[in-house]
PDB file of N, H, CA, C and O in Angstrom:
ATOM      1  N   MET A   1      78.480  66.346 105.206  1.00  0.00           N
ATOM      2  CA  MET A   1      79.646  66.277 104.342  1.00  0.00           C
ATOM      3  C   MET A   1      80.385  67.607 104.416  1.00  0.00           C
ATOM      4  O   MET A   1      79.767  68.668 104.328  1.00  0.00           O
ATOM      5  N   THR A   2      81.662  67.555 104.572  1.00  0.00           N
ATOM      6  H   THR A   2      82.164  66.693 104.644  1.00  0.00           H
ATOM      7  CA  THR A   2      82.476  68.762 104.670  1.00  0.00           C
ATOM      8  C   THR A   2      83.097  69.099 103.323  1.00  0.00           C
ATOM      9  O   THR A   2      83.473  68.221 102.547  1.00  0.00           O
ATOM     10  N   SER A   3      83.189  70.373 103.078  1.00  0.00           N
ATOM     11  H   SER A   3      82.883  71.086 103.709  1.00  0.00           H
ATOM     12  CA  SER A   3      83.808  70.827 101.835  1.00  0.00           C
ATOM     13  C   SER A   3      85.320  70.839 101.997  1.00  0.00           C
ATOM     14  O   SER A   3      85.834  71.249 103.038  1.00  0.00           O
ATOM     15  N   THR A   4      86.031  70.391 100.970  1.00  0.00           N
ATOM     16  H   THR A   4      85.614  70.058 100.124  1.00  0.00           H
ATOM     17  CA  THR A   4      87.491  70.415 101.029  1.00  0.00           C
ATOM     18  C   THR A   4      88.035  71.732 100.526  1.00  0.00           C
ATOM     19  O   THR A   4      89.223  72.018 100.679  1.00  0.00           O
ATOM     20  N   LYS A   5      87.172  72.541  99.923  1.00  0.00           N
ATOM     21  H   LYS A   5      86.207  72.309  99.799  1.00  0.00           H
ATOM     22  CA  LYS A   5      87.606  73.846  99.422  1.00  0.00           C
ATOM     23  C   LYS A   5      87.683  74.828 100.577  1.00  0.00           C
ATOM     24  O   LYS A   5      86.711  75.002 101.312  1.00  0.00           O
ATOM     25  N   SER A   6      88.827  75.470 100.742  1.00  0.00           N
ATOM     26  H   SER A   6      89.617  75.329 100.145  1.00  0.00           H
ATOM     27  CA  SER A   6      88.964  76.438 101.822  1.00  0.00           C
ATOM     28  C   SER A   6      88.344  77.763 101.384  1.00  0.00           C
ATOM     29  O   SER A   6      88.387  78.130 100.210  1.00  0.00           O
ATOM     30  N   THR A   7      87.775  78.460 102.342  1.00  0.00           N
ATOM     31  H   THR A   7      87.740  78.161 103.295  1.00  0.00           H
ATOM     32  CA  THR A   7      87.177  79.753 102.051  1.00  0.00           C
ATOM     33  C   THR A   7      87.954  80.835 102.777  1.00  0.00           C
ATOM     34  O   THR A   7      88.445  80.632 103.888  1.00  0.00           O
ATOM     35  N   PHE A   8      88.056  81.967 102.141  1.00  0.00           N
ATOM     36  H   PHE A   8      87.657  82.132 101.239  1.00  0.00           H
ATOM     37  CA  PHE A   8      88.764  83.093 102.723  1.00  0.00           C
ATOM     38  C   PHE A   8      87.783  84.239 102.890  1.00  0.00           C
ATOM     39  O   PHE A   8      86.816  84.349 102.137  1.00  0.00           O
ATOM     40  N   ASP A   9      88.025  85.076 103.856  1.00  0.00           N
ATOM     41  H   ASP A   9      88.810  84.986 104.468  1.00  0.00           H
ATOM     42  CA  ASP A   9      87.168  86.213 104.121  1.00  0.00           C
ATOM     43  C   ASP A   9      87.792  87.462 103.498  1.00  0.00           C
ATOM     44  O   ASP A   9      88.717  88.055 104.053  1.00  0.00           O
ATOM     45  N   TYR A  10      87.271  87.844 102.344  1.00  0.00           N
ATOM     46  H   TYR A  10      86.519  87.363 101.893  1.00  0.00           H
ATOM     47  CA  TYR A  10      87.757  89.047 101.669  1.00  0.00           C
ATOM     48  C   TYR A  10      87.063  90.242 102.299  1.00  0.00           C
ATOM     49  O   TYR A  10      85.885  90.493 102.044  1.00  0.00           O
ATOM     50  N   THR A  11      87.799  90.979 103.123  1.00  0.00           N
ATOM     51  H   THR A  11      88.756  90.775 103.330  1.00  0.00           H
ATOM     52  CA  THR A  11      87.209  92.057 103.909  1.00  0.00           C
ATOM     53  C   THR A  11      87.463  93.439 103.331  1.00  0.00           C
ATOM     54  O   THR A  11      86.972  94.432 103.869  1.00  0.00           O
ATOM     55  N   HIS A  12      88.227  93.520 102.237  1.00  0.00           N
ATOM     56  H   HIS A  12      88.626  92.713 101.801  1.00  0.00           H
ATOM     57  CA  HIS A  12      88.565  94.808 101.644  1.00  0.00           C
ATOM     58  C   HIS A  12      88.469  94.739 100.124  1.00  0.00           C
ATOM     59  O   HIS A  12      88.494  93.659  99.534  1.00  0.00           O
ATOM     60  N   THR A  13      88.358  95.918  99.498  1.00  0.00           N
ATOM     61  H   THR A  13      88.337  96.795  99.977  1.00  0.00           H
ATOM     62  CA  THR A  13      88.364  96.009  98.041  1.00  0.00           C
ATOM     63  C   THR A  13      89.327  97.105  97.619  1.00  0.00           C
ATOM     64  O   THR A  13      89.700  97.969  98.412  1.00  0.00           O
ATOM     65  N   LEU A  14      89.722  97.051  96.347  1.00  0.00           N
ATOM     66  H   LEU A  14      89.419  96.349  95.702  1.00  0.00           H
ATOM     67  CA  LEU A  14      90.516  98.135  95.774  1.00  0.00           C
ATOM     68  C   LEU A  14      89.572  99.287  95.483  1.00  0.00           C
ATOM     69  O   LEU A  14      88.521  99.092  94.873  1.00  0.00           O
ATOM     70  N   ASN A  15      89.934 100.475  95.911  1.00  0.00           N
ATOM     71  H   ASN A  15      90.788 100.633  96.407  1.00  0.00           H
ATOM     72  CA  ASN A  15      89.088 101.656  95.746  1.00  0.00           C
ATOM     73  C   ASN A  15      89.868 102.688  94.936  1.00  0.00           C
ATOM     74  O   ASN A  15      90.468 103.607  95.494  1.00  0.00           O
ATOM     75  N   THR A  16      89.853 102.524  93.616  1.00  0.00           N
ATOM     76  H   THR A  16      89.366 101.778  93.163  1.00  0.00           H
ATOM     77  CA  THR A  16      90.573 103.419  92.728  1.00  0.00           C
ATOM     78  C   THR A  16      89.603 103.967  91.691  1.00  0.00           C
ATOM     79  O   THR A  16      88.393 103.766  91.793  1.00  0.00           O
ATOM     80  N   GLU A  17      90.142 104.663  90.693  1.00  0.00           N
ATOM     81  H   GLU A  17      91.125 104.827  90.610  1.00  0.00           H
ATOM     82  CA  GLU A  17      89.294 105.051  89.572  1.00  0.00           C
ATOM     83  C   GLU A  17      88.856 103.758  88.904  1.00  0.00           C
ATOM     84  O   GLU A  17      88.658 102.776  89.619  1.00  0.00           O
ATOM     85  N   LYS A  18      88.695 103.684  87.636  1.00  0.00           N
ATOM     86  H   LYS A  18      88.855 104.482  87.054  1.00  0.00           H
ATOM     87  CA  LYS A  18      88.194 102.468  86.989  1.00  0.00           C
ATOM     88  C   LYS A  18      89.185 101.314  87.067  1.00  0.00           C
ATOM     89  O   LYS A  18      88.823 100.229  87.522  1.00  0.00           O
ATOM     90  N   TYR A  19      90.420 101.518  86.637  1.00  0.00           N
ATOM     91  H   TYR A  19      90.715 102.399  86.267  1.00  0.00           H
ATOM     92  CA  TYR A  19      91.457 100.479  86.656  1.00  0.00           C
ATOM     93  C   TYR A  19      92.748 101.093  87.168  1.00  0.00           C
ATOM     94  O   TYR A  19      92.956 102.303  87.074  1.00  0.00           O
ATOM     95  N   GLU A  20      93.608 100.251  87.706  1.00  0.00           N
ATOM     96  H   GLU A  20      93.439  99.268  87.782  1.00  0.00           H
ATOM     97  CA  GLU A  20      94.910 100.711  88.195  1.00  0.00           C
ATOM     98  C   GLU A  20      95.941  99.617  87.942  1.00  0.00           C
ATOM     99  O   GLU A  20      95.616  98.430  87.940  1.00  0.00           O
ATOM    100  N   TRP A  21      97.173 100.030  87.732  1.00  0.00           N
ATOM    101  H   TRP A  21      97.436 100.995  87.734  1.00  0.00           H
ATOM    102  CA  TRP A  21      98.277  99.080  87.534  1.00  0.00           C
ATOM    103  C   TRP A  21      98.925  98.766  88.871  1.00  0.00           C
ATOM    104  O   TRP A  21      99.133  99.654  89.698  1.00  0.00           O
ATOM    105  N   TYR A  22      99.245  97.480  89.076  1.00  0.00           N
ATOM    106  H   TYR A  22      99.076  96.759  88.405  1.00  0.00           H
ATOM    107  CA  TYR A  22      99.893  97.019  90.304  1.00  0.00           C
ATOM    108  C   TYR A  22     101.049  96.097  89.953  1.00  0.00           C
ATOM    109  O   TYR A  22     101.019  95.398  88.941  1.00  0.00           O
ATOM    110  N   PHE A  23     102.065  96.106  90.799  1.00  0.00           N
ATOM    111  H   PHE A  23     102.090  96.675  91.621  1.00  0.00           H
ATOM    112  CA  PHE A  23     103.199  95.199  90.643  1.00  0.00           C
ATOM    113  C   PHE A  23     102.817  93.873  91.271  1.00  0.00           C
ATOM    114  O   PHE A  23     102.518  93.812  92.464  1.00  0.00           O
ATOM    115  N   GLU A  24     102.825  92.801  90.470  1.00  0.00           N
ATOM    116  H   GLU A  24     103.069  92.851  89.501  1.00  0.00           H
ATOM    117  CA  GLU A  24     102.513  91.458  90.966  1.00  0.00           C
ATOM    118  C   GLU A  24     103.814  90.847  91.461  1.00  0.00           C
ATOM    119  O   GLU A  24     104.748  90.643  90.685  1.00  0.00           O
ATOM    120  N   VAL A  25     103.870  90.558  92.746  1.00  0.00           N
ATOM    121  H   VAL A  25     103.111  90.724  93.376  1.00  0.00           H
ATOM    122  CA  VAL A  25     105.104  90.186  93.420  1.00  0.00           C
ATOM    123  C   VAL A  25     105.686  88.868  92.913  1.00  0.00           C
ATOM    124  O   VAL A  25     106.884  88.798  92.639  1.00  0.00           O
ATOM    125  N   LYS A  26     104.868  87.823  92.782  1.00  0.00           N
ATOM    126  H   LYS A  26     103.895  87.880  93.005  1.00  0.00           H
ATOM    127  CA  LYS A  26     105.388  86.504  92.413  1.00  0.00           C
ATOM    128  C   LYS A  26     105.907  86.460  90.979  1.00  0.00           C
ATOM    129  O   LYS A  26     106.967  85.888  90.726  1.00  0.00           O
ATOM    130  N   SER A  27     105.176  87.058  90.039  1.00  0.00           N
ATOM    131  H   SER A  27     104.315  87.523  90.245  1.00  0.00           H
ATOM    132  CA  SER A  27     105.603  87.010  88.631  1.00  0.00           C
ATOM    133  C   SER A  27     106.518  88.176  88.263  1.00  0.00           C
ATOM    134  O   SER A  27     107.135  88.177  87.198  1.00  0.00           O
ATOM    135  N   ARG A  28     106.603  89.168  89.150  1.00  0.00           N
ATOM    136  H   ARG A  28     106.102  89.168  90.016  1.00  0.00           H
ATOM    137  CA  ARG A  28     107.426  90.365  88.934  1.00  0.00           C
ATOM    138  C   ARG A  28     107.039  91.090  87.646  1.00  0.00           C
ATOM    139  O   ARG A  28     107.895  91.518  86.872  1.00  0.00           O
ATOM    140  N   THR A  29     105.730  91.217  87.438  1.00  0.00           N
ATOM    141  H   THR A  29     105.034  90.870  88.067  1.00  0.00           H
ATOM    142  CA  THR A  29     105.196  91.942  86.288  1.00  0.00           C
ATOM    143  C   THR A  29     104.129  92.914  86.764  1.00  0.00           C
ATOM    144  O   THR A  29     103.669  92.844  87.904  1.00  0.00           O
ATOM    145  N   MET A  30     103.747  93.811  85.884  1.00  0.00           N
ATOM    146  H   MET A  30     104.120  93.867  84.958  1.00  0.00           H
ATOM    147  CA  MET A  30     102.667  94.738  86.175  1.00  0.00           C
ATOM    148  C   MET A  30     101.352  94.132  85.687  1.00  0.00           C
ATOM    149  O   MET A  30     101.276  93.582  84.589  1.00  0.00           O
ATOM    150  N   ILE A  31     100.312  94.244  86.530  1.00  0.00           N
ATOM    151  H   ILE A  31     100.374  94.691  87.422  1.00  0.00           H
ATOM    152  CA  ILE A  31      98.986  93.769  86.140  1.00  0.00           C
ATOM    153  C   ILE A  31      97.991  94.904  86.348  1.00  0.00           C
ATOM    154  O   ILE A  31      98.197  95.782  87.185  1.00  0.00           O
ATOM    155  N   ARG A  32      96.921  94.872  85.582  1.00  0.00           N
ATOM    156  H   ARG A  32      96.754  94.159  84.901  1.00  0.00           H
ATOM    157  CA  ARG A  32      95.893  95.910  85.658  1.00  0.00           C
ATOM    158  C   ARG A  32      94.647  95.309  86.311  1.00  0.00           C
ATOM    159  O   ARG A  32      94.110  94.305  85.843  1.00  0.00           O
ATOM    160  N   LEU A  33      94.193  95.943  87.408  1.00  0.00           N
ATOM    161  H   LEU A  33      94.629  96.758  87.789  1.00  0.00           H
ATOM    162  CA  LEU A  33      93.036  95.431  88.146  1.00  0.00           C
ATOM    163  C   LEU A  33      91.958  96.503  88.242  1.00  0.00           C
ATOM    164  O   LEU A  33      92.269  97.687  88.370  1.00  0.00           O
ATOM    165  N   PRO A  34      90.678  96.092  88.180  1.00  0.00           N
ATOM    166  CA  PRO A  34      89.595  97.062  88.289  1.00  0.00           C
ATOM    167  C   PRO A  34      89.311  97.449  89.735  1.00  0.00           C
ATOM    168  O   PRO A  34      89.601  96.695  90.664  1.00  0.00           O
ATOM    169  N   SER A  35      88.749  98.619  89.905  1.00  0.00           N
ATOM    170  H   SER A  35      88.513  99.231  89.150  1.00  0.00           H
ATOM    171  CA  SER A  35      88.265  99.030  91.214  1.00  0.00           C
ATOM    172  C   SER A  35      87.191  98.046  91.648  1.00  0.00           C
ATOM    173  O   SER A  35      86.402  97.587  90.822  1.00  0.00           O
ATOM    174  N   GLY A  36      87.152  97.720  92.921  1.00  0.00           N
ATOM    175  H   GLY A  36      87.793  98.092  93.592  1.00  0.00           H
ATOM    176  CA  GLY A  36      86.174  96.762  93.428  1.00  0.00           C
ATOM    177  C   GLY A  36      86.708  95.354  93.548  1.00  0.00           C
ATOM    178  O   GLY A  36      86.015  94.472  94.056  1.00  0.00           O
ATOM    179  N   THR A  37      87.949  95.121  93.082  1.00  0.00           N
ATOM    180  H   THR A  37      88.512  95.837  92.669  1.00  0.00           H
ATOM    181  CA  THR A  37      88.556  93.806  93.234  1.00  0.00           C
ATOM    182  C   THR A  37      88.686  93.497  94.718  1.00  0.00           C
ATOM    183  O   THR A  37      89.233  94.300  95.475  1.00  0.00           O
ATOM    184  N   ARG A  38      88.188  92.339  95.139  1.00  0.00           N
ATOM    185  H   ARG A  38      87.744  91.687  94.524  1.00  0.00           H
ATOM    186  CA  ARG A  38      88.246  91.965  96.550  1.00  0.00           C
ATOM    187  C   ARG A  38      89.631  91.431  96.897  1.00  0.00           C
ATOM    188  O   ARG A  38      90.246  90.709  96.112  1.00  0.00           O
ATOM    189  N   ILE A  39      90.112  91.795  98.085  1.00  0.00           N
ATOM    190  H   ILE A  39      89.613  92.381  98.723  1.00  0.00           H
ATOM    191  CA  ILE A  39      91.467  91.440  98.505  1.00  0.00           C
ATOM    192  C   ILE A  39      91.494  91.024  99.979  1.00  0.00           C
ATOM    193  O   ILE A  39      90.604  91.356 100.761  1.00  0.00           O
ATOM    194  N   ILE A  40      92.551  90.286 100.322  1.00  0.00           N
ATOM    195  H   ILE A  40      93.274  90.017  99.687  1.00  0.00           H
ATOM    196  CA  ILE A  40      92.900  89.980 101.707  1.00  0.00           C
ATOM    197  C   ILE A  40      94.176  90.752 101.997  1.00  0.00           C
ATOM    198  O   ILE A  40      95.122  90.708 101.211  1.00  0.00           O
ATOM    199  N   LEU A  41      94.211  91.455 103.112  1.00  0.00           N
ATOM    200  H   LEU A  41      93.443  91.491 103.751  1.00  0.00           H
ATOM    201  CA  LEU A  41      95.382  92.262 103.473  1.00  0.00           C
ATOM    202  C   LEU A  41      96.319  91.520 104.407  1.00  0.00           C
ATOM    203  O   LEU A  41      95.894  90.725 105.245  1.00  0.00           O
ATOM    204  N   TYR A  42      97.601  91.797 104.244  1.00  0.00           N
ATOM    205  H   TYR A  42      97.947  92.443 103.563  1.00  0.00           H
ATOM    206  CA  TYR A  42      98.632  91.347 105.178  1.00  0.00           C
ATOM    207  C   TYR A  42      99.308  92.609 105.716  1.00  0.00           C
ATOM    208  O   TYR A  42     100.399  92.957 105.264  1.00  0.00           O
ATOM    209  N   PRO A  43      98.679  93.305 106.679  1.00  0.00           N
ATOM    210  CA  PRO A  43      99.175  94.606 107.134  1.00  0.00           C
ATOM    211  C   PRO A  43     100.565  94.581 107.752  1.00  0.00           C
ATOM    212  O   PRO A  43     101.223  95.618 107.833  1.00  0.00           O
ATOM    213  N   SER A  44     101.016  93.425 108.183  1.00  0.00           N
ATOM    214  H   SER A  44     100.482  92.582 108.118  1.00  0.00           H
ATOM    215  CA  SER A  44     102.363  93.365 108.755  1.00  0.00           C
ATOM    216  C   SER A  44     103.429  93.291 107.659  1.00  0.00           C
ATOM    217  O   SER A  44     104.618  93.442 107.936  1.00  0.00           O
ATOM    218  N   GLN A  45     103.005  93.061 106.429  1.00  0.00           N
ATOM    219  H   GLN A  45     102.038  92.939 106.204  1.00  0.00           H
ATOM    220  CA  GLN A  45     103.941  92.959 105.300  1.00  0.00           C
ATOM    221  C   GLN A  45     103.854  94.222 104.444  1.00  0.00           C
ATOM    222  O   GLN A  45     102.912  94.389 103.669  1.00  0.00           O
ATOM    223  N   LYS A  46     104.831  95.104 104.588  1.00  0.00           N
ATOM    224  H   LYS A  46     105.596  94.969 105.218  1.00  0.00           H
ATOM    225  CA  LYS A  46     104.856  96.347 103.817  1.00  0.00           C
ATOM    226  C   LYS A  46     106.170  96.445 103.060  1.00  0.00           C
ATOM    227  O   LYS A  46     107.187  95.884 103.469  1.00  0.00           O
ATOM    228  N   ASP A  47     106.129  97.171 101.946  1.00  0.00           N
ATOM    229  H   ASP A  47     105.304  97.627 101.614  1.00  0.00           H
ATOM    230  CA  ASP A  47     107.370  97.395 101.208  1.00  0.00           C
ATOM    231  C   ASP A  47     108.041  98.671 101.709  1.00  0.00           C
ATOM    232  O   ASP A  47     107.560  99.295 102.655  1.00  0.00           O
ATOM    233  N   SER A  48     109.134  99.057 101.087  1.00  0.00           N
ATOM    234  H   SER A  48     109.524  98.551 100.319  1.00  0.00           H
ATOM    235  CA  SER A  48     109.903 100.219 101.538  1.00  0.00           C
ATOM    236  C   SER A  48     109.131 101.529 101.381  1.00  0.00           C
ATOM    237  O   SER A  48     109.470 102.522 102.024  1.00  0.00           O
ATOM    238  N   ARG A  49     108.098 101.545 100.537  1.00  0.00           N
ATOM    239  H   ARG A  49     107.822 100.738 100.014  1.00  0.00           H
ATOM    240  CA  ARG A  49     107.282 102.748 100.339  1.00  0.00           C
ATOM    241  C   ARG A  49     106.047 102.761 101.240  1.00  0.00           C
ATOM    242  O   ARG A  49     105.247 103.694 101.171  1.00  0.00           O
ATOM    243  N   GLY A  50     105.879 101.731 102.091  1.00  0.00           N
ATOM    244  H   GLY A  50     106.528 100.972 102.147  1.00  0.00           H
ATOM    245  CA  GLY A  50     104.756 101.671 103.011  1.00  0.00           C
ATOM    246  C   GLY A  50     103.498 101.056 102.429  1.00  0.00           C
ATOM    247  O   GLY A  50     102.452 101.071 103.077  1.00  0.00           O
ATOM    248  N   ARG A  51     103.576 100.516 101.222  1.00  0.00           N
ATOM    249  H   ARG A  51     104.427 100.504 100.696  1.00  0.00           H
ATOM    250  CA  ARG A  51     102.416  99.863 100.617  1.00  0.00           C
ATOM    251  C   ARG A  51     102.193  98.515 101.288  1.00  0.00           C
ATOM    252  O   ARG A  51     103.144  97.843 101.684  1.00  0.00           O
ATOM    253  N   ILE A  52     100.920  98.125 101.411  1.00  0.00           N
ATOM    254  H   ILE A  52     100.147  98.671 101.089  1.00  0.00           H
ATOM    255  CA  ILE A  52     100.531  96.909 102.124  1.00  0.00           C
ATOM    256  C   ILE A  52     100.388  95.752 101.137  1.00  0.00           C
ATOM    257  O   ILE A  52      99.833  95.912 100.050  1.00  0.00           O
ATOM    258  N   LEU A  53     100.899  94.584 101.531  1.00  0.00           N
ATOM    259  H   LEU A  53     101.350  94.453 102.414  1.00  0.00           H
ATOM    260  CA  LEU A  53     100.758  93.394 100.704  1.00  0.00           C
ATOM    261  C   LEU A  53      99.315  92.906 100.760  1.00  0.00           C
ATOM    262  O   LEU A  53      98.711  92.844 101.830  1.00  0.00           O
ATOM    263  N   ALA A  54      98.769  92.559  99.592  1.00  0.00           N
ATOM    264  H   ALA A  54      99.259  92.609  98.723  1.00  0.00           H
ATOM    265  CA  ALA A  54      97.402  92.046  99.503  1.00  0.00           C
ATOM    266  C   ALA A  54      97.371  90.904  98.498  1.00  0.00           C
ATOM    267  O   ALA A  54      98.213  90.817  97.604  1.00  0.00           O
ATOM    268  N   VAL A  55      96.380  90.027  98.663  1.00  0.00           N
ATOM    269  H   VAL A  55      95.696  90.098  99.389  1.00  0.00           H
ATOM    270  CA  VAL A  55      96.172  88.923  97.737  1.00  0.00           C
ATOM    271  C   VAL A  55      94.771  89.067  97.160  1.00  0.00           C
ATOM    272  O   VAL A  55      93.806  89.247  97.903  1.00  0.00           O
ATOM    273  N   THR A  56      94.654  88.989  95.833  1.00  0.00           N
ATOM    274  H   THR A  56      95.438  88.843  95.229  1.00  0.00           H
ATOM    275  CA  THR A  56      93.353  89.100  95.182  1.00  0.00           C
ATOM    276  C   THR A  56      92.655  87.742  95.174  1.00  0.00           C
ATOM    277  O   THR A  56      93.240  86.727  95.550  1.00  0.00           O
ATOM    278  N   GLU A  57      91.404  87.741  94.742  1.00  0.00           N
ATOM    279  H   GLU A  57      90.929  88.566  94.436  1.00  0.00           H
ATOM    280  CA  GLU A  57      90.624  86.502  94.667  1.00  0.00           C
ATOM    281  C   GLU A  57      91.232  85.485  93.705  1.00  0.00           C
ATOM    282  O   GLU A  57      91.045  84.280  93.874  1.00  0.00           O
ATOM    283  N   ILE A  58      91.958  85.966  92.700  1.00  0.00           N
ATOM    284  H   ILE A  58      92.110  86.944  92.562  1.00  0.00           H
ATOM    285  CA  ILE A  58      92.546  85.036  91.731  1.00  0.00           C
ATOM    286  C   ILE A  58      93.993  84.680  92.067  1.00  0.00           C
ATOM    287  O   ILE A  58      94.672  84.011  91.287  1.00  0.00           O
ATOM    288  N   GLY A  59      94.461  85.133  93.238  1.00  0.00           N
ATOM    289  H   GLY A  59      93.909  85.676  93.871  1.00  0.00           H
ATOM    290  CA  GLY A  59      95.772  84.721  93.716  1.00  0.00           C
ATOM    291  C   GLY A  59      96.939  85.622  93.364  1.00  0.00           C
ATOM    292  O   GLY A  59      98.093  85.222  93.521  1.00  0.00           O
ATOM    293  N   ASP A  60      96.663  86.836  92.889  1.00  0.00           N
ATOM    294  H   ASP A  60      95.726  87.160  92.762  1.00  0.00           H
ATOM    295  CA  ASP A  60      97.747  87.780  92.613  1.00  0.00           C
ATOM    296  C   ASP A  60      98.197  88.450  93.908  1.00  0.00           C
ATOM    297  O   ASP A  60      97.368  88.913  94.691  1.00  0.00           O
ATOM    298  N   TYR A  61      99.506  88.500  94.132  1.00  0.00           N
ATOM    299  H   TYR A  61     100.179  88.123  93.496  1.00  0.00           H
ATOM    300  CA  TYR A  61     100.079  89.183  95.292  1.00  0.00           C
ATOM    301  C   TYR A  61     100.521  90.564  94.830  1.00  0.00           C
ATOM    302  O   TYR A  61     101.388  90.688  93.965  1.00  0.00           O
ATOM    303  N   ILE A  62      99.921  91.605  95.412  1.00  0.00           N
ATOM    304  H   ILE A  62      99.216  91.504  96.115  1.00  0.00           H
ATOM    305  CA  ILE A  62     100.205  92.968  94.995  1.00  0.00           C
ATOM    306  C   ILE A  62     100.476  93.839  96.214  1.00  0.00           C
ATOM    307  O   ILE A  62     100.070  93.511  97.329  1.00  0.00           O
ATOM    308  N   TYR A  63     101.168  94.955  95.988  1.00  0.00           N
ATOM    309  H   TYR A  63     101.497  95.221  95.083  1.00  0.00           H
ATOM    310  CA  TYR A  63     101.330  95.973  97.018  1.00  0.00           C
ATOM    311  C   TYR A  63     100.371  97.105  96.707  1.00  0.00           C
ATOM    312  O   TYR A  63     100.305  97.582  95.574  1.00  0.00           O
ATOM    313  N   VAL A  64      99.607  97.546  97.743  1.00  0.00           N
ATOM    314  H   VAL A  64      99.660  97.159  98.663  1.00  0.00           H
ATOM    315  CA  VAL A  64      98.565  98.549  97.559  1.00  0.00           C
ATOM    316  C   VAL A  64      98.802  99.728  98.501  1.00  0.00           C
ATOM    317  O   VAL A  64      99.136  99.548  99.672  1.00  0.00           O
ATOM    318  N   GLU A  65      98.623 100.939  97.965  1.00  0.00           N
ATOM    319  H   GLU A  65      98.352 101.085  97.013  1.00  0.00           H
ATOM    320  CA  GLU A  65      98.680 102.145  98.800  1.00  0.00           C
ATOM    321  C   GLU A  65      97.516 102.111  99.785  1.00  0.00           C
ATOM    322  O   GLU A  65      96.418 101.677  99.435  1.00  0.00           O
ATOM    323  N   LYS A  66      97.747 102.564 101.007  1.00  0.00           N
ATOM    324  H   LYS A  66      98.638 102.917 101.291  1.00  0.00           H
ATOM    325  CA  LYS A  66      96.716 102.525 102.052  1.00  0.00           C
ATOM    326  C   LYS A  66      95.452 103.265 101.632  1.00  0.00           C
ATOM    327  O   LYS A  66      94.347 102.821 101.943  1.00  0.00           O
ATOM    328  N   GLU A  67      95.596 104.386 100.930  1.00  0.00           N
ATOM    329  H   GLU A  67      96.493 104.747 100.676  1.00  0.00           H
ATOM    330  CA  GLU A  67      94.419 105.173 100.528  1.00  0.00           C
ATOM    331  C   GLU A  67      93.613 104.518  99.399  1.00  0.00           C
ATOM    332  O   GLU A  67      92.514 104.976  99.087  1.00  0.00           O
ATOM    333  N   ASP A  68      94.140 103.463  98.787  1.00  0.00           N
ATOM    334  H   ASP A  68      95.033 103.091  99.040  1.00  0.00           H
ATOM    335  CA  ASP A  68      93.430 102.744  97.723  1.00  0.00           C
ATOM    336  C   ASP A  68      92.683 101.519  98.240  1.00  0.00           C
ATOM    337  O   ASP A  68      92.212 100.699  97.452  1.00  0.00           O
ATOM    338  N   ILE A  69      92.574 101.394  99.568  1.00  0.00           N
ATOM    339  H   ILE A  69      92.957 102.060 100.208  1.00  0.00           H
ATOM    340  CA  ILE A  69      91.929 100.229 100.182  1.00  0.00           C
ATOM    341  C   ILE A  69      90.627 100.678 100.841  1.00  0.00           C
ATOM    342  O   ILE A  69      90.588 101.670 101.569  1.00  0.00           O
ATOM    343  N   LEU A  70      89.562  99.921 100.565  1.00  0.00           N
ATOM    344  H   LEU A  70      89.594  99.115  99.974  1.00  0.00           H
ATOM    345  CA  LEU A  70      88.254 100.211 101.162  1.00  0.00           C
ATOM    346  C   LEU A  70      87.773  98.973 101.893  1.00  0.00           C
ATOM    347  O   LEU A  70      87.775  97.874 101.339  1.00  0.00           O
ATOM    348  N   LYS A  71      87.357  99.156 103.147  1.00  0.00           N
ATOM    349  H   LYS A  71      87.355 100.049 103.597  1.00  0.00           H
ATOM    350  CA  LYS A  71      86.840  98.029 103.954  1.00  0.00           C
ATOM    351  C   LYS A  71      85.423  97.709 103.499  1.00  0.00           C
ATOM    352  O   LYS A  71      84.612  98.610 103.287  1.00  0.00           O
ATOM    353  N   ILE A  72      85.132  96.423 103.352  1.00  0.00           N
ATOM    354  H   ILE A  72      85.792  95.691 103.524  1.00  0.00           H
ATOM    355  CA  ILE A  72      83.783  95.972 103.000  1.00  0.00           C
ATOM    356  C   ILE A  72      82.960  95.960 104.270  1.00  0.00           C
ATOM    357  O   ILE A  72      83.341  95.331 105.257  1.00  0.00           O
ATOM    358  N   ASN A  73      81.841  96.647 104.250  1.00  0.00           N
ATOM    359  H   ASN A  73      81.531  97.159 103.448  1.00  0.00           H
ATOM    360  CA  ASN A  73      80.936  96.654 105.405  1.00  0.00           C
ATOM    361  C   ASN A  73      79.692  95.862 105.052  1.00  0.00           C
ATOM    362  O   ASN A  73      78.995  96.186 104.090  1.00  0.00           O
ATOM    363  N   TYR A  74      79.417  94.842 105.814  1.00  0.00           N
ATOM    364  H   TYR A  74      79.983  94.579 106.595  1.00  0.00           H
ATOM    365  CA  TYR A  74      78.238  94.026 105.605  1.00  0.00           C
ATOM    366  C   TYR A  74      77.107  94.524 106.478  1.00  0.00           C
ATOM    367  O   TYR A  74      77.330  94.932 107.618  1.00  0.00           O
ATOM    368  N   HIS A  75      75.900  94.494 105.954  1.00  0.00           N
ATOM    369  H   HIS A  75      75.718  94.163 105.028  1.00  0.00           H
ATOM    370  CA  HIS A  75      74.724  94.962 106.713  1.00  0.00           C
ATOM    371  C   HIS A  75      73.966  93.782 107.239  1.00  0.00           C
ATOM    372  O   HIS A  75      72.944  93.951 107.905  1.00  0.00           O
TER     373      HIS A  75
END
């Protein structure tokens, strides 16, 4: 039996202090996310300040500074 739920590979996390504010693109509001939030990156999509578009596990579209992104390494 095949699952109809699609799975995504979250390969990066937010690497900030405890919490950080981000601009949520679709709702055009500010949201607060904790460090360690898993994200999918769209490196070809950048804003005028060079921030990279990312999508969180709960579907928020945010722009993230490159230095606030940490790659998940699996052992």
